[in-house]
C-alpha positions as CSV (number, residue, x, y, z in Angstrom):
1,M,101.3,116.9,90.0
2,R,101.7,119.1,86.9
3,K,105.0,119.0,85.0
4,T,105.8,122.5,86.0
5,G,105.7,121.4,89.6
6,W,108.3,118.6,89.0
7,F,110.4,121.2,87.1
8,I,110.5,123.4,90.2
9,F,111.4,120.5,92.4
10,L,114.3,119.5,90.1
11,L,115.6,123.0,90.1
12,A,115.4,123.2,93.9
13,A,117.3,119.9,94.2
14,A,120.0,121.1,91.7
15,W,120.4,124.5,93.4
16,L,120.5,123.0,96.9
17,S,123.2,120.6,95.8
18,F,125.4,123.6,95.1
19,G,124.6,125.0,98.5
20,T,122.4,127.9,97.3
21,A,119.2,128.1,99.2
22,L,116.0,129.3,97.5
23,A,115.5,132.2,99.9
24,Q,112.7,134.1,98.2
25,P,109.9,134.9,100.6
26,L,106.4,134.0,99.5
27,P,104.6,136.8,97.6
28,V,101.8,138.7,99.4
29,P,99.0,139.6,97.0
30,D,97.3,143.0,97.3
31,V,94.2,141.8,99.0
32,T,92.8,143.2,102.3
33,V,90.4,141.8,104.9
34,L,88.1,144.1,106.8
35,I,86.2,142.6,109.7
36,N,82.5,143.8,109.6
37,R,81.3,142.8,113.0
38,D,82.6,142.6,116.6
39,G,84.0,139.5,118.3
40,V,85.0,137.6,115.2
41,N,86.9,134.3,115.8
42,V,90.3,133.9,114.3
43,R,90.9,130.1,113.9
44,I,94.1,128.1,113.4
45,S,92.6,126.3,110.3
46,P,89.7,126.9,107.9
47,A,87.0,125.1,109.6
48,L,84.2,125.7,112.1
49,G,85.2,124.1,115.4
50,A,88.9,124.6,114.9
51,D,90.9,126.1,117.8
52,V,90.5,129.8,118.2
53,L,93.6,132.0,118.3
54,G,91.8,135.1,119.4
55,F,89.1,137.6,118.6
56,V,89.1,140.8,116.4
57,P,86.7,143.7,116.6
58,A,84.7,145.4,113.8
59,G,86.9,147.6,111.6
60,W,90.0,145.5,112.1
61,T,92.0,145.1,108.9
62,A,94.8,142.8,107.8
63,P,96.5,141.7,104.5
64,A,95.1,138.4,103.2
65,T,97.8,135.8,102.5
66,G,95.8,132.8,101.2
67,R,92.4,131.2,100.7
68,S,90.8,127.9,101.3
69,P,90.1,125.6,98.4
70,D,86.4,126.3,98.6
71,N,87.0,130.1,98.8
72,Q,85.0,130.2,102.1
73,W,88.0,131.1,104.3
74,I,90.8,133.7,104.1
75,R,94.2,133.3,105.7
76,I,95.7,136.3,107.6
77,D,98.6,137.1,109.8
78,F,97.3,137.3,113.3
79,N,99.8,138.5,115.9
80,G,102.6,136.7,114.1
81,Q,100.6,133.5,113.5
82,E,98.6,132.1,110.7
83,G,95.0,132.7,111.3
84,W,91.8,132.1,109.3
85,V,88.5,134.1,109.1
86,G,85.5,133.1,107.1
87,F,82.8,134.7,105.1
88,P,80.3,136.5,105.7
89,V,82.0,138.2,108.7
90,I,84.5,140.0,106.5
91,N,84.6,142.3,103.5
92,L,87.4,141.5,101.0
93,F,89.1,144.3,99.0
94,G,91.0,142.9,96.0
95,D,90.8,139.8,93.7
96,I,90.4,136.6,95.8
97,N,91.7,134.6,92.8
98,T,95.2,136.2,93.3
99,L,95.5,134.5,96.7
100,P,97.3,131.2,96.8
101,V,95.1,128.2,97.7
102,A,96.2,126.9,101.2
103,D,94.9,124.6,103.9
104,P,97.2,123.7,106.8
105,R,95.4,120.4,107.2
106,S,96.2,119.1,103.8
107,I,98.5,121.5,101.9
108,P,102.1,122.2,103.0
109,Y,103.3,125.7,103.6
110,G,104.0,127.3,100.3
111,G,101.7,124.9,98.4
112,F,102.5,121.8,96.5
113,E,104.1,123.8,93.7
114,S,106.7,125.4,96.0
115,P,106.5,123.4,99.3
116,R,108.5,124.6,102.3
117,S,108.3,121.1,103.8
118,G,109.2,117.7,102.4
119,A,112.4,115.8,101.6
120,T,115.7,117.7,101.6
121,D,119.4,117.2,101.9
122,A,120.1,121.0,102.4
123,S,122.5,122.2,105.1
124,G,123.9,125.5,106.1
125,P,126.2,127.3,108.5
126,I,123.5,127.9,111.1
127,S,122.6,125.0,113.4
128,G,120.0,124.7,116.1
129,R,120.0,122.6,119.3
130,L,116.7,121.5,120.8
131,A,116.7,122.7,124.4
132,D,113.6,120.9,125.5
133,S,111.6,117.7,124.8
134,G,108.2,117.5,123.2
135,L,109.0,119.7,120.2
136,R,107.1,118.8,117.0
137,L,108.3,119.2,113.5
138,R,105.4,120.4,111.4
139,A,104.6,120.9,107.7
140,G,104.3,124.6,108.2
141,P,104.7,127.4,110.7
142,S,101.5,126.8,112.7
143,T,100.1,124.2,115.1
144,A,97.4,123.5,112.5
145,Y,99.9,121.8,110.2
146,P,100.3,118.0,110.5
147,V,103.2,116.7,112.6
148,L,106.0,115.3,110.5
149,A,108.3,114.1,113.3
150,N,109.1,114.5,117.0
151,P,112.8,115.5,117.5
152,L,114.3,114.4,120.8
153,R,115.8,116.8,123.4
154,Y,119.3,118.0,122.5
155,T,118.8,117.1,118.8
156,V,121.0,119.3,116.6
157,F,119.9,120.2,113.1
158,P,120.6,122.7,110.3
159,V,118.3,125.8,110.5
160,L,117.4,127.0,107.0
161,G,114.7,129.6,107.4
162,R,112.3,131.6,109.6
163,T,109.0,133.4,109.5
164,A,108.8,137.1,109.3
165,N,108.0,137.4,113.0
166,N,110.8,135.0,113.9
167,A,108.4,132.8,115.8
168,W,109.0,129.7,113.7
169,L,112.2,128.1,112.2
170,Q,112.6,125.9,109.2
171,V,114.9,123.0,109.9
172,N,116.3,119.8,108.3
173,F,115.6,117.0,110.7
174,N,117.0,113.7,109.4
175,G,116.3,114.6,105.8
176,T,112.8,116.0,106.5
177,L,112.3,119.7,105.9
178,G,109.8,121.2,108.4
179,W,109.0,123.9,110.9
180,V,109.5,124.1,114.7
181,T,108.7,126.9,117.2
182,A,111.8,129.1,117.7
183,G,111.4,129.5,121.5
184,F,112.8,126.0,122.1
185,V,115.8,126.1,119.8
186,E,119.3,127.4,120.7
187,L,121.1,128.8,117.6
188,S,124.8,128.6,116.9
189,G,126.9,129.7,113.9
190,G,125.0,132.8,113.0
191,S,122.1,135.2,113.7
192,L,118.4,134.6,113.4
193,L,118.3,137.6,111.1
194,D,120.6,135.8,108.7
195,L,118.0,133.2,107.9
196,P,115.8,133.7,104.8
197,I,112.1,134.6,105.5
198,D,109.8,131.7,104.5
199,G,112.8,129.4,104.2
200,I,113.8,127.3,101.2
201,V,111.9,125.0,98.9
202,A,112.0,121.2,99.5
203,S,114.0,119.2,97.0
204,A,111.2,116.6,96.7
205,A,107.5,117.3,96.9
206,P,105.2,115.6,99.5
207,V,103.1,112.8,98.1
208,S,100.3,114.6,96.3
209,Q,98.1,111.8,95.0
210,D,95.8,109.8,97.2
211,S,94.8,106.3,96.2
212,Q,93.4,103.2,97.8
213,D,96.8,101.5,97.4
214,N,98.4,104.3,99.5
215,Y,95.7,104.1,102.1
216,L,96.0,100.3,102.5
217,G,99.7,100.5,102.2
218,T,99.8,103.0,105.1
219,L,97.7,100.7,107.3
220,R,100.0,97.7,106.5
221,L,103.0,99.9,107.2
222,M,101.6,100.7,110.6
223,L,101.0,97.0,111.4
224,E,104.6,96.2,110.3
225,R,106.0,99.0,112.4
226,L,104.1,97.7,115.4
227,N,105.6,94.3,114.9
228,L,109.1,95.8,114.5
229,A,108.6,97.8,117.8
230,Q,107.3,94.8,119.7
231,P,110.8,93.4,120.6
232,S,111.8,96.7,122.1
233,L,108.6,96.7,124.2
234,D,109.2,93.1,125.3
235,S,112.8,93.8,126.1
236,I,112.3,96.9,128.2
237,R,109.4,95.3,130.0
238,G,111.6,92.5,131.1
239,T,114.3,95.0,132.2
240,W,111.9,97.0,134.4
241,T,110.1,94.0,135.7
242,T,113.5,92.7,137.0
243,V,114.3,96.0,138.6
244,A,110.8,96.2,140.2
245,L,111.5,92.8,141.8
246,G,114.6,94.3,143.4
247,Q,117.1,92.5,141.2
248,R,119.9,94.0,139.0
249,S,119.7,94.3,135.3
250,A,122.5,94.7,132.8
251,C,123.2,98.3,131.5
252,Q,124.0,97.2,128.0
253,N,122.4,96.3,124.7
254,F,119.7,98.9,125.2
255,P,116.5,98.2,123.2
256,A,116.0,100.1,119.9
257,R,114.0,103.3,120.3
258,P,111.0,103.1,117.8
259,S,110.2,106.2,115.8
260,D,106.9,107.9,115.1
261,I,105.0,107.5,111.8
262,N,104.5,110.3,109.3
263,I,101.5,110.2,106.9
264,A,101.6,112.3,103.8
265,N,99.5,115.4,104.1
266,P,97.0,114.8,101.2
267,L,96.5,111.1,102.2
268,L,95.9,112.1,105.8
269,A,93.4,114.8,104.7
270,A,91.6,112.4,102.4
271,N,91.2,109.8,105.1
272,F,91.4,112.0,108.2
273,P,88.6,110.4,110.3
274,T,90.2,107.0,110.0
275,L,94.0,107.7,109.8
276,E,94.3,110.6,112.2
277,P,93.2,108.7,115.4
278,L,95.4,105.8,114.3
279,R,98.4,108.1,113.8
280,V,97.9,109.8,117.2
281,D,97.6,106.5,119.1
282,F,100.5,105.0,117.1
283,N,102.8,107.9,117.9
284,S,101.7,107.9,121.5
285,A,102.5,104.2,121.8
286,M,106.0,104.7,120.4
287,T,106.5,107.7,122.8
288,Q,105.7,105.4,125.7
289,V,108.2,102.8,124.6
290,R,110.9,105.4,124.1
291,L,110.1,106.9,127.5
292,A,110.6,103.5,129.2
293,V,113.9,103.0,127.2
294,D,115.1,106.5,128.0
295,L,114.4,106.1,131.7
296,W,116.6,103.0,131.7
297,I,119.4,104.7,129.8
298,E,119.2,107.6,132.2
299,A,119.2,105.3,135.2
300,C,122.3,103.5,133.8
301,G,124.1,106.8,133.3
302,Q,123.6,107.9,136.9
303,P,125.9,106.9,139.9
304,Q,124.2,103.9,141.4
305,P,123.4,103.8,145.2
306,A,125.2,101.1,147.2
307,S,122.0,99.0,147.3
308,G,121.7,99.2,143.5
309,V,118.0,100.1,143.9
310,I,116.6,102.7,141.5
311,G,114.1,105.2,142.9
312,E,110.5,104.0,143.3
313,A,109.1,107.0,141.3
314,T,111.3,106.1,138.3
315,V,110.3,102.5,138.4
316,I,106.6,103.3,138.6
317,G,106.9,105.8,135.8
318,A,108.6,103.2,133.5
319,L,106.1,100.5,134.3
320,N,103.2,102.8,133.7
321,A,104.7,103.7,130.3
322,I,105.1,100.1,129.4
323,Q,101.5,99.3,130.5
324,N,100.2,102.2,128.4
325,A,102.2,101.0,125.4
326,D,100.9,97.4,125.8
327,G,97.3,98.6,125.7
328,L,97.9,100.8,122.7
329,F,99.7,98.1,120.8
330,A,96.9,95.6,121.3
331,D,94.2,98.2,120.4
332,L,96.0,99.4,117.3
333,R,96.5,95.9,116.0
334,R,92.8,95.2,116.5
335,R,91.6,98.4,114.7
336,I,94.1,98.2,111.8
337,T,93.4,94.6,111.2
338,A,89.6,95.3,111.0
339,L,90.3,97.9,108.3
340,L,92.5,95.7,106.1
341,P,91.1,93.2,103.6
342,P,92.0,89.6,104.6
343,D,94.9,87.9,103.0
344,L,92.8,85.7,100.7
345,E,93.9,83.1,98.2
346,L,92.2,84.5,95.1
347,G,91.2,82.1,92.3
348,A,92.4,82.5,88.8
349,N,89.1,84.1,87.8
350,Q,88.8,86.4,90.9
351,C,90.0,89.9,91.7
352,L,90.0,91.9,95.0
353,F,88.3,95.2,94.7
354,T,88.7,97.8,97.4
355,F,87.1,101.2,97.6
356,D,86.2,103.6,100.4
357,E,87.6,101.4,103.1
358,Q,85.5,98.4,101.9
359,F,86.5,95.4,99.8
360,D,84.8,92.6,97.8
361,I,85.9,89.7,95.7
362,L,84.7,89.9,92.1
363,D,84.7,87.5,89.2
364,V,87.0,88.1,86.3
365,I,85.0,87.9,83.0
366,G,86.2,87.7,79.5
367,I,85.4,89.7,76.4
368,G,82.9,87.6,74.4
369,Q,81.8,85.6,77.4
370,V,78.0,85.6,78.3
371,I,77.4,86.2,82.0
372,Q,74.0,85.6,83.6
373,G,72.9,86.8,87.1
374,Q,69.8,87.0,89.2
375,F,68.5,90.0,91.2
376,T,66.9,89.3,94.6
377,P,66.0,91.5,97.5
378,R,69.3,90.6,99.1
379,K,71.4,90.9,95.9
380,T,70.8,94.3,94.3
381,A,74.2,94.8,92.7
382,F,76.8,92.9,90.8
383,G,80.5,93.7,90.1
384,Y,82.9,92.3,87.5
385,C,86.4,93.0,86.5
386,F,87.7,92.4,83.0
387,D,90.9,93.0,81.0
388,A,90.9,95.0,77.8
389,P,93.7,95.9,75.4
390,A,94.5,99.4,74.2
391,G,92.7,100.2,70.9
392,A,89.7,98.1,71.7
393,A,86.2,99.4,71.1
394,L,83.9,97.7,73.6
395,R,80.2,97.3,73.3
396,I,78.5,96.4,76.6
397,E,75.1,94.8,76.5
398,V,72.9,94.0,79.5
399,L,69.7,92.2,78.6
400,T,66.7,91.9,81.0
401,V,65.6,88.3,80.5
402,R,62.7,88.4,83.0
403,G,61.7,90.1,86.2
404,N,61.0,93.6,87.6
405,Q,64.5,94.9,87.9
406,S,65.6,98.3,86.5
407,P,69.3,98.0,85.9
408,L,72.0,100.7,85.8
409,V,75.3,99.8,84.2
410,A,78.6,101.7,84.7
411,V,82.2,101.0,83.4
412,S,85.3,102.6,84.9
413,P,89.1,101.8,85.3
414,F,89.6,99.3,88.1
415,D,92.0,101.5,90.0
416,N,89.8,104.6,89.6
417,P,86.2,103.5,90.0
418,T,84.7,106.9,90.1
419,Q,86.1,107.9,86.7
420,F,83.2,106.5,84.6
421,L,83.9,105.7,81.0
422,A,80.2,104.9,80.2
423,V,76.9,104.8,82.1
424,G,73.6,103.5,80.9
425,R,70.1,103.1,82.5
426,A,67.1,100.9,81.7
427,V,64.4,102.6,79.7
428,A,60.7,101.7,80.1
429,G,59.5,99.3,77.5
430,Q,63.1,98.2,76.5
431,N,64.9,95.1,77.8
432,L,68.3,95.8,76.4
433,I,70.9,98.4,77.6
434,T,73.7,99.0,75.2
435,L,76.8,101.0,76.0
436,G,79.6,101.9,73.6
437,P,81.6,101.7,71.7
438,V,83.8,102.4,74.7
439,R,87.2,103.3,73.4
440,I,90.1,101.8,75.5
441,T,93.2,103.9,75.4
442,A,95.3,102.0,77.8
443,S,95.6,98.3,78.4
444,G,94.6,97.2,81.8
445,R,91.9,96.0,84.1
446,Y,88.4,97.6,84.2
447,L,85.4,97.5,86.5
448,L,81.8,96.9,85.4
449,I,78.9,97.3,87.8
450,I,75.3,96.4,87.3
451,A,72.9,97.6,90.0
452,D,69.1,97.9,90.4
453,Q,68.2,101.6,90.5
454,G,64.7,100.9,91.8
455,A,61.5,101.6,89.9
456,D,58.5,103.8,90.6
457,G,55.4,101.9,91.4
458,R,57.2,98.6,92.1
459,T,55.0,96.6,94.5
460,E,56.5,93.2,94.4
461,P,59.9,92.2,95.8
462,L,62.9,92.7,93.5
463,T,63.5,89.7,91.3
464,G,64.8,89.1,87.8
465,D,67.4,87.5,85.5
466,F,69.8,89.4,83.3
467,A,72.5,88.5,80.8
468,L,75.8,90.5,80.1
469,L,78.0,90.5,77.1
470,I,81.1,92.5,76.3
471,S,82.2,92.6,72.7
472,N,85.2,94.1,71.0
473,V,83.7,95.8,67.9
474,A,86.9,97.6,66.8
475,G,87.0,97.6,63.0
476,V,83.6,95.9,62.8
477,T,80.3,97.2,61.3
478,I,77.5,96.7,63.8
479,L,74.2,95.6,62.3
480,G,72.4,94.0,65.2
481,P,72.5,93.4,68.9
482,G,74.7,90.6,70.3
483,L,72.2,89.5,73.0
484,G,68.6,88.4,72.4
485,I,65.9,86.0,73.7
486,D,64.8,83.0,71.7
487,P,61.0,83.5,71.3
488,N,60.4,79.8,71.4
489,T,62.4,78.7,74.4
490,G,62.8,82.0,76.3
491,Q,66.5,81.4,76.5
492,V,69.3,83.8,76.0
493,I,70.9,83.7,72.5
494,V,74.0,85.3,71.1
495,N,74.4,86.8,67.7
496,P,78.2,86.8,67.0
497,V,79.7,90.1,65.8
498,Q,81.3,89.7,62.4
499,A,82.9,92.0,59.9
500,I,80.6,92.7,56.9
501,S,82.1,92.4,53.4
502,T,78.9,93.5,51.6
503,P,78.1,97.2,51.2
504,V,76.5,98.8,54.2
505,P,73.0,100.1,53.5
506,A,72.9,103.8,52.6
507,A,70.8,104.6,55.5
508,L,73.5,103.4,57.9
509,A,76.5,104.6,55.9
510,T,75.7,108.2,56.7
511,A,75.7,107.6,60.4
512,T,79.5,107.4,60.9
513,V,80.6,108.0,64.5
514,G,83.7,110.1,64.4
515,G,82.4,112.5,61.8
516,T,80.8,115.9,62.5
517,V,77.8,114.2,64.1
518,V,78.2,111.8,67.0
519,C,75.8,109.9,69.2
520,P,75.5,111.8,72.5
521,S,74.6,108.6,74.4
522,T,73.6,105.0,73.3
523,A,71.2,105.0,76.2
524,F,69.1,107.9,74.8
525,T,65.6,107.3,73.4
526,C,64.2,109.0,70.3
527,S,62.6,111.7,72.5
528,Q,66.0,112.6,74.0
529,L,67.7,113.1,70.6
530,F,67.5,116.3,68.5
531,T,68.3,115.4,64.9
532,C,68.0,112.5,62.5
533,E,71.8,112.5,62.1
534,E,72.2,112.0,65.9
535,A,69.6,109.1,65.7
536,R,71.5,107.5,62.8
537,A,74.8,107.8,64.7
538,C,73.3,106.2,67.8
539,L,71.9,103.3,65.7
540,Q,75.3,102.8,64.1
541,A,76.8,102.8,67.6
542,G,74.5,100.0,68.7
543,N,71.3,101.5,70.0
544,F,68.9,99.2,68.1
545,S,65.9,100.2,70.2
546,L,65.7,103.3,68.0
547,D,64.7,101.0,65.0
548,P,62.1,98.6,66.3
549,D,61.0,97.6,62.8
550,N,64.6,96.8,61.7
551,D,64.3,98.8,58.5
552,T,67.6,100.7,59.2
553,V,65.7,104.0,59.6
554,P,65.7,105.1,63.3
555,C,63.2,107.4,65.0
556,E,60.8,107.4,62.1
557,E,58.0,108.9,64.2
558,N,59.7,112.2,65.2
559,L,63.2,112.6,63.6
560,C,63.9,110.6,60.4
561,T,60.3,111.0,59.1
562,G,61.4,111.0,55.4
563,G,62.9,107.5,55.7
């Protein structure tokens, strides 16, 4: 979230606290859609296969009100509803870049910069009463927006806005700002026309950053909510079982009515195939429990017949709801548990790494510690986590000791594994990959992955030994690799990195990283570099493969030919 977004939300909260609603309608850019063929589908969301609202003929025009993030779909007003049409069945007149980015599946109405859904404490003189059950509170005025809550029949809430066609109302339901269809709401305290078009801005933005912690946290929350709802299910099951056996049950201490779960729009969109089926089944389970509880509350509120026996249809309906909830509870527990990493007792030198709904236990390694591993056909990748302080300059070396592996090395923050800080690949004829110096700007935990990238012409099964060393070379002049192989024993040896008090050779003194010439990559070979200055910078950064004769002059064959 950009700072300007937070500033808008703070302003919204301040103004709402003084009772002044932000009632400005959303701007409509001067962009027009022209349908260029007959029978074009208008869909409720920007996706092939989404529900179709209707069809429009060739020559039909409408103002464009938004665009999808990939610019492949345009939002229009279609008979008072949000509709989407895609290229190439349209001609667009105007600048597409002036249209706001929108997507009802992941972006709240108004966008994240000015959301018309989210948290709020706003109120107003106009109130609404839900006249029917089954109404859903959504993140925007369309059935394509995610469901935020399911208000019960006869719920009363402040009404704060409307759409231009009066088909949808913006309401505050228990602190959540969202949209409901107007046809099921009875207004009091004012006229529908008194409400601002497009409503007000939420006082707090929806969660706008997805992370693995949020994903796993949502799964754990679902599991905890199931456990919290279990006593209600058990209690109402006992009540209706007693009634079904023809006995009386006390009309008091009614079980708690469990509520539905709301998943933040961006998190739901990022993990839609996994979370959406769980959300639907979770809310269906809670609906079944509430139905069984409500039927008992309603039965207790009615005059009882002399026999004290409740109607058979009511009993059957309640027992069916309980049976459905039982099945959903068990199935949800099974599915959620399978997605969660186990509660493991990690050792002092272990870390739990989770990514893309998968998890693994990795070793924690230290800076300056030599790590050795072995590739096999079954073990083609290794992961490690390490801690590094701010200000460190890390040199990462991976040495091929023996074998036919072709390693790839990547370093990234532990909590953001796709944000690579450095990547290196094996080069034919060289047995040492050197990355760095990798500048560490924030203290924290980092991830290092070594994987075999395969090799053309490999005929034998993968096998090979490697050694890994991470060194902090901040403030140190590097004159040689840290890892090597003893020519007599074939064992891995370590050359410690030390500060040099003697003058640095002139050939290396000109290769200062941080000047006007820098090393583009310490994994480059001489043929991939363009100038002698770049080669000197890369040698100074630790790529000693550029100077095989160790005379401090790199790439003598093609770049630094003058010595």
